[in-house]
N, C-alpha and C positions, 0 to 999 in steps of 0.2 A: 700723584704720587705714583712712581714707578713701581710699577714693578720699578719703579724708577722715577722722578717724581719732575720736577721740569730744568729750570736752565741750571747750568754750569759757571763759576765764580769767572773772573777776567785770569787770562793765562798768568798775569803777574800775580797772583796771590793764590796759587799751587804753591803748594808748601806742605813740609812735616807738620801737624799742628797740635796742640794739644790735646785734645781729645784723641790723638794717636800713642799717645808719652805715657809710659809708666804712673799707677794709681800709686800714690802714698803707700808706704809699707810702714806695720806698726815693728818691726822687725825683721834686717835682712837676712835669708836663711844663709848659711851658710856650712860645709863641712869641712873640720880639720880630721888631717892626718896626721894620725898618732899613732902610726908601728914603730914600737922601740923608742918611747918618747915618753919620760916619768910626767905622771900627774899625779898628785896629790890630793887625797879624801879626807876629811875630818868627817868623823863621824862613827860611828857603831850599830846607830838603830838599821831596821829593815829597808826605810828608802838607800838609804848609805852603801846595803847591800845588792840593792838596785843597779841604781849609777857605779857602782863597782863591777859590776859583770856587762851593763853597757861600752867602757872602759875598757874593760879587759878584749872582751871584743869585738873592740877597735884595733886589738895589738900593742892597746899601752901596756906603758908598765907601772903599773898602781901601786902605789904605797898610801894605806891605810893607818892613819893615826888614831885609834881607838881603845882607851882604856877598858872598856866592856866591851869586845864585839858581839854581836847577837849568833847567835848560830847559821843561820843563813852566811854570813860576811867567815865566819868558820872551816864552812863546808865549799864557800865558794875559794877562799884561798887553797884551799885541797887541790879543785879538780879545774880552774878558768879557765873558760872557752877559748883564748885564746894568750894575748897577753899575760905576763907574770903578776901576780896580785901578791904583797909582801904585807902581813901584818903587824902595826910597830904597836907594841901593848903602853902607848901613854897617850895625852894628848898633845895637841899640835902646837908647836910655838912659830912664830914669825920665819927664823932662821928656815925651817921644812922646805918657806918655797918657795926660795930662791932657785931659780933653773930651772920650775916647773914648765910645763909646756901648757900648764891648766890646772885652776887651785877649783875645789868642788868642798861645799861644804857643809852637811845634814846637819844641821846647827838649828834646834829647837828655841832657844834665846836669844831676843832680840838683840845685847847688849854683845853677845859673843860673837852675832854674824856680823854684825858692824864690823868688828874688831878683824875679824877673820877676813873681810874685803877690802879692809883700810890694809891689813899686813899683804893680801894680793896686791894691790894697786903700787904698794911703795916697793914690792918687787918685780915689778911691770907685769904680773900675772894674768892673765881672764878670768875673771872668778865668776862662779852662781855660788849662789848658797841658797836653798832646796825651800821651794814657797817661799819665800822672801825676795819677790820680784826690785826692791830697792836696792837690795846690795847686789844684783844682777847682773852682769856685763852680756851673759850673751845667755838663754833657755835652751832647756831640752824639749824637743816636741814627741808628737807622736811620730812613733815609725812605723812605715811600712818595710819589710827586709825582703828582698830578692836578692842581696851583695854578689855582685859589686852595684848593681841597682840598687838603689837606696831611697825611698820616701819621705820627705820629715814635714811633720804639719803643727804646728803654730799657733793658736790664738790667741797672740800674747797675753797667757795666762788668766785672760780672762773668762773662760768657759773650759774647762780641762775636759770632763764629759764633753761636748761636742764633738771636738777635736777627737776624743777615743772613738765616737759614732763616724767623721768621718773617714778615720783612720782605715772600720768595718769595713765603709765604702769601697775604699781603693783597694783594701786586702779583697774584696769578692771582685776584682773587675779585673786586676793584673796576676794573669795566670801565674803558678810556681813553676812554669817553663822558662819565664823570660830571664831566670837567675840564670842558667846556663847559657840564653843568648848574649848575658851580659857578660858571662864570662870569657864566650867564645872573642865579644868585639874586644875583652883587654887582649887576649892574646894572640888576636889578627892585625893589631895593629901596626905592629912592627913591619909587616910584611906588607901593608896599606902603604906607609911611610915610605919602605924601599922603593915604591916604584916612581916615586918623585913627581907625583900626579899633582895638577891646579888646585886652587882650591874646590873647583867646581866640580874635578873629577872627584878630587876625595869626596866631596858631599854626595857625589850620585853615588859611587860607590858604598857609602855609607845608609842611602836613602833604599837602595836595592833589599841590604843585608835587613834595615829594617820593616821592609815589608816583607820580607819571606818569615819572619819573627812574628807579623803581625798574623800571619793568615797561617802559619802551622807552629804557635807558639808551646804544644809540649812532644813538637819532634826535637833533637840535639841539631844543632848544629852540627856539618861532616865536615870533613876534609875535600871530598868531591867537592861540595859546595863554594867552598871558601875560594878552592883554584878555577873553579868556572867568575867567580867575579872575578879574581882577582887578573882574569885572561882579559875580562871583561873589557876590564878599567885600563889595562894596558893596550888592546887595541882600538882605546878611543883615544887616548891619550896623546896620537898625534893630531887631532880633530880639533879644529877650531872652536874655540867655546862659541855654542848653538842656543841663543835665549829661545824662550816660549812667550805663550800666550794665554791665561784662562779665564776664563771670563766665570765668574765665581757668583750664584746666589747669598746675601748675604739674610734672605728672609726678613719676615718684616719687624724685625725688633729683636721680640727675643734670643739671646744668645742660644738658649738650650734647642729652638730651632733649626740648629744650620746641620745639616748631612754630616754621617762621617767623612762622604767623598770631601764636602767642604774643608772639612777641621786640617783632615791630609793636607789639603793643596794650601791651605792659607799659611800651615807648617813649614810647608819647603819653600815660599815665596822670600824674593830678594825684594822687592817691590810690592807695596799693595796700592793701587790707585783707588782710593775710596771718593763715592758722594756724599753728601752732608745726608741723605736717610740714612745712612748706614749708621747705628746706633752703635755710640762708644765702645760698648760693652763687647760685641763683636770683633771690633780690632783687638779685644785684649787675648784674644783667641789665637793671632797671628803669632808668625815666628818673632821674637822680641826682638831678633839684631834683625829683621826687615824694614824698609824704609817705607814708612805712611804717607803718602801724598794726598791730600784733598784735592780732586779735581774737578769739585764745586756743583754742578745738578740741584740747584736749590730752588723754589720755583718762583718764577716771575720775578727774577733781580736779573742785574746785570751781569751779562755771560761771557763766557768764552768761544769761541765755536765746537763743536763737536770736532771737525778736523784738526785742531790743534789740541784735545783730547787723542785722537786716535796717532797725531804724529809722534807727539810724547811716551803712549804708550810701544809703538813701533820702533822708537829709538833707544828707550832701553833694554827691549828685548833682543836688539843686534848688537847692543854691548853684551851678551852675555848672559842677562838678566834673564831671572823667573819671573814672570813678571803677571800678578794676578789683577785683573780689574775684576773688584767686587761694588756690586748693585743693592740694592734694596729689594727684598723681592725676588722672585727667578726672574734672571737677565733676559731671557726670552720674549718677556711680556712687557709691552710699553719700553724697552730698557736701550732700545737702539744699539743693541747687540748686530742685527745685521751690517749696519757699519762700520763695527771695531772689529768685527768676522774678518768683513771683504779688508779692510787696510789690513791684517794680518797676514792670508794670506797672499795680498798683491805683494807682499813684502816679503813671500819665502818662508814665512814663518809658521812653525805649528803652533794651534791651534784648539782648545777643547774648553766646553761647556761645558759647568756642573751646575745642576738645576736645584733651585732651591723653593723653600715654600712659598707660597705667590703670596700679597699684601690682601687676595680676597679670599684665599683660604687661612690667613692668620685671625682676618675680620669676622669671617664666619665661626673657626673656632671660639672666637672669644663671645661670640653672641649665640652660641649652641644653639645654630639653626641650619637644617637643611637648604643649601640654596636649588638643591631639582629635588622640593619636597614631591610627593608622587599627586599631594590633592592640589597643589598648587601652580606647577610650574612644569612647561611641559619641553624648556630650553635655559638655556644659561646663557649672557652673551656679557662679553668685555668691552666695554665701548673707552677710548678716551675722550676727555672734554678737551683737549688742550691741542690746537693745531702749531706748527712750525712758526707761524705769527705772534702763538699766545692765546688766538683767540679760539673761539669754539669752532670746530671744524665742519665745510660748507655741506661734507658728501656723509652725513648721520644716515641712517637708514630711520627716519619720523616712523615710518607704518611699525617696525620690528620693535619701535621703542616702547611705542602707545599697544603693545600687546600685554592683553591681561593676563596671558599663561606665561609668561617668560618670567625672570630673572635677571636683573639689571646691573651690572660692575660697574661703578664710573670715575676711573681714574683721572686725577690729577681734574681736580671738577672746582674748586674753591671762588674763582674770580666769571668761570662760566657758569654754572649752576642757575641761575635764577632763567639766562635766556635759555638754557635747553629745557629746564623742565614746563617751562611759559612755549616753547614752538613742542614740545613732547603730547603737553596737555591741546594744543591745537589739533594734533594729528589724531586726537581720539583718548591719550592715556586717562584711566580716572584720576580728579585730582585729591581722591580720598587715599590714592595706592598710598600702602605704610612704605619709608621711609626712614633709613637712618644715614647717619655720618657717622665716622669713624675715624679719633684724630691720633695716633703714635699707635696704632693696633698691637696688641702683644706687650706693649714696653709699660714699665711703673707710672707712667704720666697718662695712660691710654684716658679717652674721653668717647663715650659716647653720646651723639645727637639725634635722637627718635621723634621722628614727626610724621609729617605724610609728605607727600611729592608737593602741593601747591604751600604749604606752610616752613618746607626745608630751608629755602632760602634765607627769611628771615630767623631762624634758630641760628643756623651757621654764622650771620653776622652776629647772637646775641654773643655766643659760644666763644667765639673767637676772641670781642669785646673782653668776654671774662677770661683770658689767659688761656683757650686750646688752642696749639701747636704740634708742630711735628706734620708730618704727611696725612694725606686725609685721603678717605676713601666713601665715596655714597655707594648704597645698594638701595634697591628700590626695587619691588613686586610683592605678591600675594605672600609666597613663602615666606620675605621681612617680617609678617604681621606678630609672627607670637613673638618674636625678641621686640619689636618695636612696643607692642602692650604692653609690655611690664614696665615702662617707662614712658608712656606717653599720658598728657593731660585726660583727666575722664574723660574732656569732651572731646576730645582728639581720636581718642583708644575706643570708643562709639561710633565713631566716625568711620573709622576706618574698618571695624567689623560690622557694620553696616553696608560697606562697601561690599564685603565678601560675599556678603548676603547668609 
C-alpha cells in the first residue's frame, strides 16, 4: 500500500478510465435564464404563490391563471420581487401555453395535471407539475441564494426534507459576502476579456480572484484590487505558458479525509495522473474538465517503469498544463515522490507537495488505537515489505522489528508478510505479538483481519480467498493489542493478553 502501493500498469494502458468519469445523474442540473421571458403558472394555491415568487425573483414575466387566487398570490402581484406578475382570473387553456418559456402547474388533480403536461408538450414548452414527478420535464430544487452565485440541490423528489437539510448545511458554510464577490466577477468579466488573455491567463486571473474571495469573504472587492489583478494578468500575457507539477496526497480512501489544500489543487488541475490506489470518490473532487489518466501502481502486476510516469508528467507540464500527480495516502511516504520531484526540477518545472492523511493514520483512526500508547510503545516505525524487485528488502533492521516496545506499520506486505514475520520472530519478536491487517482502510469496503504475528499469514490468505481486496497495510505491536482483541478468536486473544503480561 503506498502511501502508494506497488507497480504501475504498462504504458499502453495509460488512459482516462471509467473510474474517473462522471457518475450517473438522476437529474441534470441546469439554470434557466428567465429575465424578460414569459412563464405560465396555473393554479392559485400557496404552492403556486411560492413558485410565482421564485419565477419573479429570476426576472420572469409571470402569468398566473387562477380563478380563485390565494391571499399570498394577491400580495405578491402587488409587490413582486423582480419580474412582473399578472393575475388572470380564470382557469388555464392550452392556447395560454403558446410561446411560453416554461409552464408550471400547481395542480392537485392528477387528470388535470396530465392534461396540463400534454398541452405544454404540444406547445413545445418545458413543464413542471408541482409534486407530480411523472408529469415533469424538470424539477425545482432547494436553493442557496447568493445571487449571482446560486446553488441548486435536488434529491430527484425522493427526499425533499433531506434536500432542505443539505441546503441548511451549505447555507452555513457559504458566507453572505460571496454575493458581493459574485457580483464583482460579473462586473469585471468584460475588463478581463478586453485583455485578450489566453485560456490559461484568464484562468490564472480568476484563480487569484477566487483566492482573495476565500481569504476575505466578507470584505468587498475594491477597484484597487481589480486594477492590481488586471495589471498582473497583463504583465504575464507575453510569457510563454508555463505548466507545473503538484504531488497531492489522496489520503487512504475516504474523500472526506482530503485536506482543503488538496481539494483546491485538484479543482485547478488540467491533468490528474492517478494510481489504482486512489479511491474513485476522490477523483470526483477534481475539476470536471480535467483529464484524468490512470498511470498504474497496482500491486504485483505488469508495470510500466517509473521513468515512463516521470516522462509523461514532465511532458504534460511542459505543454503549459497544471499536472496533479495524485497518490494514495501521503505522497512522501513510500510513494516514490523523490524521483518525481527530481524529474520535475530537472525539467525546470515548479513543483509543490500537498501532504495527505497517511495510510497508517487512516488505519489507526479506524482501529481507534494510539500507535504510540505510552504503556506499550516507545517509538513508531514505518517499513516497506516490497523492494524494487518485488521481494522482501534485504536491509531491514530485524532487531528493530523485534523490539517489543515499538509499533510497526508495514506497507505493501501481502506477498512477503510470511517471510517478514518469520525472520522477525527469528530475531526475537514474540509470535504472540498482536497484529492486524487492513484492506481498503477508511473505504466502505474496508476489511480488518486481526491475528498475531505468527498467525496473520494464514489469516491474510483466507481473507483474500473470501474477497478482501484493495490496498493492504499491516500493523503489529502491543499497542495494537486493544484493537485486535475485539475481533480475535478467544484462544488467540488470551494468548496475546498473556504475551503482554
